[in-house]
N, C-alpha and C positions, 0 to 999 in steps of 0.2 A: 879740491880736486878729490874727486874720488881714486880711492887704491882699488877696486876690486876691477879686475879685467875686463869683465862684462860691461859694468859702468862706465871705463875709461871709452870703451867703444861707443855705448849711445850717445855720451857728450860727441864727441865727433861725427857720430851720423846725423845727429840733430843741429847741430851750425851746419852741416852739408844742406841739411833739409829745408833748414830754416833761409840760408842763403839762395836757395832753390824758388824758393815759396817768394821771397823777397823781388826775385827778378822775374817771375811771373806776374806780381801785382803789378812793380811798373811796368812792365811790357803793357798790361792790360788796360790801365789808367790812362798809358800815353795814345793807344790808339782810340780809346773812348774821347778823349780831351780833341785828338786829330778829328772825330767826325763830328764832333758839338759844334767846332770853328768853322770845319765846313759847311755844316748848314747852315750856319748862323750867316755864314756869306755868301751863301747860294751858291757854292761852286758846283761847277760841272762834275768834278770829280767825288763830290759827296755821296753818291751810288754807289760807287768803289770802296770808298773809305766806310760807309756803312757795313756793308758785307766782311772785309776784314774785320771791323769792330764784334761782329756777332760772331765769325769766327772764333776769335780772341777769346770772347766772354765764355762759348761753347767750352774751347778747351781747358779754360780755368776754372768751369764748374765741373768738367769729369774730372779732374785732378783734382778737386776737393779746394783749391785756392778759394774761392766762395761758392754759396750755397745756390743750391741751383733753384730756389726762388729768387733769390736777389739776383742771378743770372738774366732768369725769366722776366724780372721787373726793370733792370738796364735797357735789356733789349727792347723789351717792350716801349720806354720811354723813349729811345734813340729812332724807335720806328717811327713813332708818334708827332714827334719833332720834323724829322723828314717831311712826313706826307702834310704837314701842316705847312711845310717851308716851299715845299711844290706846288701846294694848292694856291699862295699865296701869290 
C-alpha cells in the first residue's frame, strides 16, 4: 500500500476505472453475442440487434475500451455475417 497521498488516490482512481472498463467490456461482449445468435437463428430482430451492437462497439472505441481498428473489424464481421444470412 502506498504511503504518499497522491499515490493512494491513484490506486483508488485506477480501481474505479478498471471496474468501469470491465463493465463496458462485458456490455460490449454481450451485445455482440446477442447479435451473433440472432444472425445464426435468422431472427427477424437481427437488424435491430445489429444496430445496437454497432452502437455499442462505437461507444467502446470512443472511450478507448477497444482500439478503433478492432471496432471497425468487429462491425465489418457482424455486417458481413448479417448480409450472408439475409442472402440465403
